[in-house]
N, C-alpha and C positions, 0 to 999 in steps of 0.2 A: 505493501501500498506505499502514497505518496504523493504530495500535490505536486499536479502541475502546474498551476494555474492559482493565485492567490488575488485577491481587488476587493477596494475598502473604500468606501465612501464617508467621511464625517465622523471615522473612528476615531475617537481620543487624538491622537495630536494631527491624522494622515483625514486634509482634505480629502484627497485622491489618492490611487494607486493603483497601481497595474503591474503584480512580478509574475516572470515566467521563470517557476523551479525546477529540481533535476530531483533525479536520486542521488544521494550520496550523501554528501555534507556542506550545508551553505552555513556562514556565520555572518549577520551584521554588526557589522562595527559601527564603533560611536560612544561623547561623550555621557553620562548621567543626564537624564532631560532627553536629549532629542529622537527618543522616539521607539526604539529598535523594541523594544520590551513589548509595547505596545503591537508591534506584530504578531508576538508569540502569544497573546493575551486572546489575539483577533481570530488563530487558530484551534485554541483550545477551547473558545466561545463554541465554536464551530460543533466539536466535537463531544460538548460538554452541555453548552448551556448557560453556563456560568465561566465567572470570572474569578482567576483565581487570585483577586487582586482586593477585591469589590463584594459587596451580596447584592447592593440593586444595578442595573442596568443604568441609570442615569449618567452616572460619571462616564459611559463611553459611549456618550454620543457628541460630539464635537460643541464645543460653546458657540451657540448661534444656530445651530439648524436644530430642526425639530424632529429627525431622523437618521441615522446608523446603517449601512450596508456591510456586510462579510459578504464574500463569497467565494468558492474554489472549485476548480474543478480536482477531481480526485479518482487516483486509475487506483481498482484494486484486481489482480491477478488482469490484468488486461482488458479489464471493461472499466471506461470511462464515465464517471455522475459529475453533474453539477448541482451543485446546493448553492444556494444562498437564506442570508439572512435578512430582514428588516427591523430593526429597533427603532420603538418609538412613543415618542414624547408623549405621557399620559394614555396611551393606546397600548390594545395589544400587538405585540411582538408579531408578527407574518413570516412564512418560509414559503421557500422552491424544490422543489428537485424536477433539474435539468425544464425549469422557467418553467413548473406548471402548478398552482400554485395548490400548497395543503391543506388540508384540515387545521392543524397543528402545529407547532416550530417542533416541537418532539420529535414529528415521523421521520425527522432527517437523523437522528438515533441511530448508532448503528453505521450510518456511510463510513466517516471519518472515522476511525481509533486514534488518541497522544495517550503521551505519557510524558506528564512537564514535568522540571528538577528545577523548581527556584527557592532562593535566599528565605523567603515565604514559609517554606517546608519544615522550618524549623518546628514552626507552631504542630505539626502532625506529633511531636514529642512532648513539647513545653506546655501545649496547647491546651485549650478548652475539648471536652469531648466531641463538643461541634464537629471541631475540625477533624477529627478521626471519625466521626460520624460521617459524614460528607467522604472523604476518603473512599469510605465501605464502600456510600451508594452507588460514588460517580465508575468506581471499576463496577458494581454487580450489574450497571446498566451499560458500561459498556459491554461487559459477556453477554447483555439480554435486554438491548434495548426497550421492550416492552413492562417493563420492572419502570422506567417514567411515568407511564400513567399510573402505576399501582403508586408509586409515594405520592403523586397529586392530589390519587383517590385518600391516604391515607393523610396526607396534612389539610385536607376540607375538610374527612369527618373528624378527625384530631381537633380543628377548631369550629365545627359544629359544639360538639360535645359538650368542649370546655366552655364552652361560650351558657348551655344548659346546665353544666354543674354551677358556674355562676350563679345563673337566676335560681337556679334551684337551693341553693346556702341560705338565700337573700330571704326567701318567702319557706312559707309553711311547706314541707314538703309532701305537697300533693300524690296521689296516686296514677294522677294525670300522667304529670311530671317525670316520674320514676319506672314507671310504664313506656313515656320514648327513649329513659336513659337506658330503657333497657336494648329498647331497637338500634340505637347507637353504639349500643359495647357493641353489638352484633357483625354490623359493619365494623366499628372500627378493628375487633379479634381479626375477620378476614381480611383484613389489607394487611393487617400486620403478620401476620401468620406466613403471607409469600416472603413482605422484606425478612422478615427473620431470617427462613428459609432457605432467602440466598444468601445473605450474610453468613450463617453460620458455616455454610457450604464453600466462603468465599473464602473466610479464614482455612477451614480443614486442608485449601487447597491453595493457597498465598502462602502457608507455613512449612511448609521446604526451600518454596524459592528464598521466602525471606531470611531464610535461619542461613544459608549458602551464599545467599549477597552481604550481612553481613561478615559471613566469616572470613573469604574471600579481603574485606576492608576491609578489616577490623580484627583479623588472626589474634594476637597477641593479647584480646578484651575477652570476658562473660558472654559465653552464646547468647546470643538474642533470639526471643521466641515472644510471639502474641496469644493472645485467649481472648476470650469474645464474655462482654463482664455486663451480667444482667441480675438484678437485686429478684426477679419474679421468675428465671426460670430453673430449672430444674440440673441439677448440676453435670446431668450426664447429658442432656444437650449439648452443657458449651463445653465438654472436653474438645481442644483442638484436634486430636487424636482419630476423635469420631466419624468413622465413614457416611457419607449424609443415607437416609433408607427416603423410598420412595410415599412411605405415610408420613414425615417428618411436614408436610406443612399442615395437613389434619389436625397432628397431634398438636404442636403447636396455635393454632387456634383455638382447641379446646382448654389449652393451660394459659389462654389471653383471656378467655371468655371470665372462668374459673379464678384466674386472678384481681379479674376487673371490679367484683360481684365481693369479693373477699376485700377492695381496697376502698367499695366504696363509701361507705360513711366517712372515714379520713379523706377520701377527694370532695365529696359535698362540705364537709369543714373547712376545707383550703378553698376549692373552686379553680384545682389544677385537674389536671388528670398524673397521675401516679404511673400508672402500669402503659406499657410499650415499648416500641424500638427506637422513642424519641428521646426515651430519657438510659438507652446502654452508651456503651462505651468498649472501645477498644482497648486491650491490655497489650500493652511493649514491655515487658520484662528481661531485664539485664541480669543472668547467673537466677538471683534469687531473689530479686529487688526491682521493684517497677522502677521503668527509666525515667519518666518525669520524677522532677525533686532528687535523682541519686543519681544521673548520666552525667557525667561532664559533659562538658562542650565540646566535644571530639565526636564523643561516644554518643551524643544525641543529632551529633550532622552525622554519623554513622549510621546509626536507624534509620532515620529521614532520608537518607540517601537508599541502602536496602529497603524500606519500606519504597521506595519508586521501582527502584532496579528486580526486586520482588516479581511488583505489577504489570512492568512492564515484560518479563520470562514466563510469565505465567500465561500473558495475552499470544505471548509466541509459540507456547505449547498447546494452546489451543484453539489454532489455525490461524492467528491475524498475526497481524504486524504493522505493528503501530510509529506512528513517526517518533521519532524522539524529539519531545522540545526541551532545549536548557539554555535559559534562562539564566543570565551573568552568574555560576556558579563556577567557573572551574574557578575564578580569581580565592573564592572561599576557600578552596579544597586543596586540603594537603598533600604533598606528593603521591603518596597512598589512595589519597581515595583519587585524585586527577588519575592515577590510571586506572584504576578500577575501573572510573568510570566512561574514559577510553576506550579502553579495552569493548564496553560494550558499543560503543556509538562505532567503534571500527564496524561490526556488527551489524548495525541495524539497515535497513532500505535506504531510510531520508532521516537526515541528524538537523535542524535549525537551530542554530547556535548564538547568545547576544552575548558579544564581551565589549570592553571599549576597547581594547587594544587586541592584535593582533598574537601580543607573545602569551595573550592571557591561556587559549587554545594549546591544547596539546598537539603538537606537531606533526604526531602520528596521523591525526585526523585528514590531513589536507583536504580542510574547510573551502570553498567555493568561499570568495571574500565581497560581500555587500556596504558601502561603508551609507549610514543615516546620517543626517544633518538636518534644522533645523533652519526656516526662513523668517524673516519677518519683524513685526512688533513682539514685545514681549508677553501682551496677551491674548497675543494669535499666534504666536509662532505655528506655523503648518512644518510637519517632518517632509521629506523626500529620500531619496536613494540618488546617490548623487556613482558617477562611474569612478571608483579601487584608484585612482593614477599609482599606474609602477603598484600596484596589487594586483601580483602574481606567485604562482605559487603554494607552500605550504603553509596554513594557516593555525 
């Protein structure tokens, strides 16, 4: 899989861009603030419908514009598909496949797969559980695009059920309120079970790739392991060594439904939903200690990198060849981590890299350089690709 062409219109600092790309390694060079990371952010958005830098879409739209557009021509096993997204201020986003509109943007998911490693990934180890849940869900959706619909349905039911809990908690708890809550419990359990089954399957299958990646990056360190943390699921389901079973979804639905009933008095008192995958976490462990709070800075970087490299190898092993996106990370890594990352990048079909200077990128990657600069007034500077004068050879 690789991107043959990338186009941007009013995305971040890019008023307009039309880039021809090829398999192999390409490095976008430029000083901080010139807009090179915005290119990788746009590619990542096409793959995940989300940014690795911000939670909302509004900052992605160029100042003064009503909408932003991102498009790419993706080649996968010889077949070309064109995908386009339009991000709108105050209106629903829109998507196209081969220039034909789709009902929902999420229908483009799965056409382009990416794995992105960026400085923000340190939050996977040191940040809050939401960062790790997002990592799990984006990787699950890359493997099973229809899960995007399940996630959207779960979030919708969660919002409606939470609103009912607040209302019922403030008022006398009538039979009508409680019977309505029973209905929402069923909906929540049904969607939660599908999401949970996929997360547990992912943890089981990612585990060996993560362990191997961490061992190659930091052989002198304690072994790295992962597990799924949930306060309401039985321990036998949480064992990362346990192989997924065909009846897991049905079993998980029954567990969630039962636990919702147990937790209902507390939920009504507090007005929040206390059971479900929105409360769970991915355990990251070094030796016998949790990585968060106990890992050194170097170990935290190693764990974050191992998660991304493990995800990349897992996708490859299951039939995909994702585009590897490396955002200003080589300058952050020591020699061993740079070498481990470069070894993976050399074997990838397409790698898009950003760096301040070419010296930051290992020479063995032999990356094609593209220089990014900005022009115009300070308040509305525009990014452009400029011809890399005398930039040839390895990068």
